[in-house]
PyMOL CGO cylinders between C-alpha atoms (Angstrom):
from pymol import cmd
from pymol.cgo import CYLINDER

trace = [
    CYLINDER, 6.78, 5.37, 23.32, 6.88, 2.96, 20.33, 0.3, 1, 1, 1, 1, 1, 1,
    CYLINDER, 6.88, 2.96, 20.33, 4.08, 5.06, 18.65, 0.3, 1, 1, 1, 1, 1, 1,
    CYLINDER, 4.08, 5.06, 18.65, 6.23, 8.13, 18.96, 0.3, 1, 1, 1, 1, 1, 1,
    CYLINDER, 6.23, 8.13, 18.96, 9.35, 6.21, 17.48, 0.3, 1, 1, 1, 1, 1, 1,
    CYLINDER, 9.35, 6.21, 17.48, 7.02, 4.97, 14.67, 0.3, 1, 1, 1, 1, 1, 1,
    CYLINDER, 7.02, 4.97, 14.67, 5.82, 8.50, 13.98, 0.3, 1, 1, 1, 1, 1, 1,
    CYLINDER, 5.82, 8.50, 13.98, 9.31, 9.83, 13.90, 0.3, 1, 1, 1, 1, 1, 1,
    CYLINDER, 9.31, 9.83, 13.90, 10.54, 7.16, 11.39, 0.3, 1, 1, 1, 1, 1, 1,
    CYLINDER, 10.54, 7.16, 11.39, 7.45, 8.04, 9.30, 0.3, 1, 1, 1, 1, 1, 1,
    CYLINDER, 7.45, 8.04, 9.30, 8.14, 11.68, 9.47, 0.3, 1, 1, 1, 1, 1, 1,
    CYLINDER, 8.14, 11.68, 9.47, 11.88, 11.18, 8.46, 0.3, 1, 1, 1, 1, 1, 1,
    CYLINDER, 11.88, 11.18, 8.46, 10.83, 8.92, 5.40, 0.3, 1, 1, 1, 1, 1, 1,
    CYLINDER, 10.83, 8.92, 5.40, 8.46, 11.63, 4.31, 0.3, 1, 1, 1, 1, 1, 1,
    CYLINDER, 8.46, 11.63, 4.31, 11.07, 14.33, 4.53, 0.3, 1, 1, 1, 1, 1, 1,
    CYLINDER, 11.07, 14.33, 4.53, 13.53, 12.19, 2.68, 0.3, 1, 1, 1, 1, 1, 1,
    CYLINDER, 13.53, 12.19, 2.68, 10.96, 11.60, 0.01, 0.3, 1, 1, 1, 1, 1, 1,
    CYLINDER, 10.96, 11.60, 0.01, 10.31, 15.31, -0.35, 0.3, 1, 1, 1, 1, 1, 1,
    CYLINDER, 10.31, 15.31, -0.35, 14.00, 16.08, -0.64, 0.3, 1, 1, 1, 1, 1, 1,
    CYLINDER, 14.00, 16.08, -0.64, 15.04, 13.12, -2.63, 0.3, 1, 1, 1, 1, 1, 1,
    CYLINDER, 15.04, 13.12, -2.63, 12.32, 13.61, -5.24, 0.3, 1, 1, 1, 1, 1, 1,
    CYLINDER, 12.32, 13.61, -5.24, 11.77, 17.45, -5.46, 0.3, 1, 1, 1, 1, 1, 1,
    CYLINDER, 11.77, 17.45, -5.46, 10.18, 16.97, -8.98, 0.3, 1, 1, 1, 1, 1, 1,
    CYLINDER, 10.18, 16.97, -8.98, 7.37, 14.79, -7.57, 0.3, 1, 1, 1, 1, 1, 1,
    CYLINDER, 7.37, 14.79, -7.57, 3.86, 16.15, -8.12, 0.3, 1, 1, 1, 1, 1, 1,
    CYLINDER, 3.86, 16.15, -8.12, 1.64, 16.92, -5.16, 0.3, 1, 1, 1, 1, 1, 1,
    CYLINDER, 1.64, 16.92, -5.16, -0.41, 13.85, -5.89, 0.3, 1, 1, 1, 1, 1, 1,
    CYLINDER, -0.41, 13.85, -5.89, 2.72, 11.68, -5.73, 0.3, 1, 1, 1, 1, 1, 1,
    CYLINDER, 2.72, 11.68, -5.73, 3.64, 13.36, -2.37, 0.3, 1, 1, 1, 1, 1, 1,
    CYLINDER, 3.64, 13.36, -2.37, 0.26, 12.60, -0.91, 0.3, 1, 1, 1, 1, 1, 1,
    CYLINDER, 0.26, 12.60, -0.91, 0.21, 8.97, -2.48, 0.3, 1, 1, 1, 1, 1, 1,
    CYLINDER, 0.21, 8.97, -2.48, 3.55, 8.16, -0.69, 0.3, 1, 1, 1, 1, 1, 1,
    CYLINDER, 3.55, 8.16, -0.69, 2.47, 9.73, 2.62, 0.3, 1, 1, 1, 1, 1, 1,
    CYLINDER, 2.47, 9.73, 2.62, -0.77, 7.64, 2.56, 0.3, 1, 1, 1, 1, 1, 1,
    CYLINDER, -0.77, 7.64, 2.56, 1.20, 4.43, 1.52, 0.3, 1, 1, 1, 1, 1, 1,
    CYLINDER, 1.20, 4.43, 1.52, 3.74, 5.04, 4.39, 0.3, 1, 1, 1, 1, 1, 1,
    CYLINDER, 3.74, 5.04, 4.39, 0.98, 5.71, 6.94, 0.3, 1, 1, 1, 1, 1, 1,
    CYLINDER, 0.98, 5.71, 6.94, -0.95, 2.48, 5.94, 0.3, 1, 1, 1, 1, 1, 1,
    CYLINDER, -0.95, 2.48, 5.94, 2.35, 0.65, 6.19, 0.3, 1, 1, 1, 1, 1, 1,
    CYLINDER, 2.35, 0.65, 6.19, 3.05, 1.98, 9.61, 0.3, 1, 1, 1, 1, 1, 1,
    CYLINDER, 3.05, 1.98, 9.61, -0.52, 0.94, 10.66, 0.3, 1, 1, 1, 1, 1, 1,
    CYLINDER, -0.52, 0.94, 10.66, -0.12, -2.65, 9.42, 0.3, 1, 1, 1, 1, 1, 1,
    CYLINDER, -0.12, -2.65, 9.42, 3.42, -3.28, 10.66, 0.3, 1, 1, 1, 1, 1, 1,
    CYLINDER, 3.42, -3.28, 10.66, 2.36, -3.25, 14.35, 0.3, 1, 1, 1, 1, 1, 1,
    CYLINDER, 2.36, -3.25, 14.35, -0.75, -5.37, 13.58, 0.3, 1, 1, 1, 1, 1, 1,
    CYLINDER, -0.75, -5.37, 13.58, 1.39, -8.00, 12.09, 0.3, 1, 1, 1, 1, 1, 1,
    CYLINDER, 1.39, -8.00, 12.09, 3.97, -7.93, 14.93, 0.3, 1, 1, 1, 1, 1, 1,
    CYLINDER, 3.97, -7.93, 14.93, 1.16, -8.22, 17.50, 0.3, 1, 1, 1, 1, 1, 1,
    CYLINDER, 1.16, -8.22, 17.50, -0.28, -11.17, 15.57, 0.3, 1, 1, 1, 1, 1, 1,
    CYLINDER, -0.28, -11.17, 15.57, 3.07, -12.75, 15.25, 0.3, 1, 1, 1, 1, 1, 1,
    CYLINDER, 3.07, -12.75, 15.25, 3.70, -12.26, 19.15, 0.3, 1, 1, 1, 1, 1, 1,
    CYLINDER, 3.70, -12.26, 19.15, 0.40, -13.85, 19.98, 0.3, 1, 1, 1, 1, 1, 1,
    CYLINDER, 0.40, -13.85, 19.98, 1.15, -16.88, 17.83, 0.3, 1, 1, 1, 1, 1, 1,
    CYLINDER, 1.15, -16.88, 17.83, 4.67, -17.39, 19.23, 0.3, 1, 1, 1, 1, 1, 1,
    CYLINDER, 4.67, -17.39, 19.23, 3.59, -16.73, 22.67, 0.3, 1, 1, 1, 1, 1, 1,
    CYLINDER, 3.59, -16.73, 22.67, 0.69, -19.29, 22.41, 0.3, 1, 1, 1, 1, 1, 1,
    CYLINDER, 0.69, -19.29, 22.41, 3.25, -22.26, 21.68, 0.3, 1, 1, 1, 1, 1, 1,
    CYLINDER, 3.25, -22.26, 21.68, 4.81, -23.62, 24.73, 0.3, 1, 1, 1, 1, 1, 1,
    CYLINDER, 4.81, -23.62, 24.73, 8.27, -25.12, 24.81, 0.3, 1, 1, 1, 1, 1, 1,
    CYLINDER, 8.27, -25.12, 24.81, 7.02, -28.00, 26.91, 0.3, 1, 1, 1, 1, 1, 1,
    CYLINDER, 7.02, -28.00, 26.91, 3.90, -28.88, 25.05, 0.3, 1, 1, 1, 1, 1, 1,
    CYLINDER, 3.90, -28.88, 25.05, 3.15, -32.52, 24.32, 0.3, 1, 1, 1, 1, 1, 1,
    CYLINDER, 3.15, -32.52, 24.32, 3.33, -33.49, 20.47, 0.3, 1, 1, 1, 1, 1, 1,
]
cmd.load_cgo(trace, "trace")
């Protein structure tokens, strides 16, 4: 379900880019789409890495 939501957000951002910057060249359109795609690949990786770090810490660990 989260993948579908991320895809929908990506699609909305691409549509906003295309309507917000109609004078953009096709190269710029592709560059923004690629940038957003990479961003939406990196965000879940960072979130999962952060969750692994925070879940490995115990509230009751001895210091």
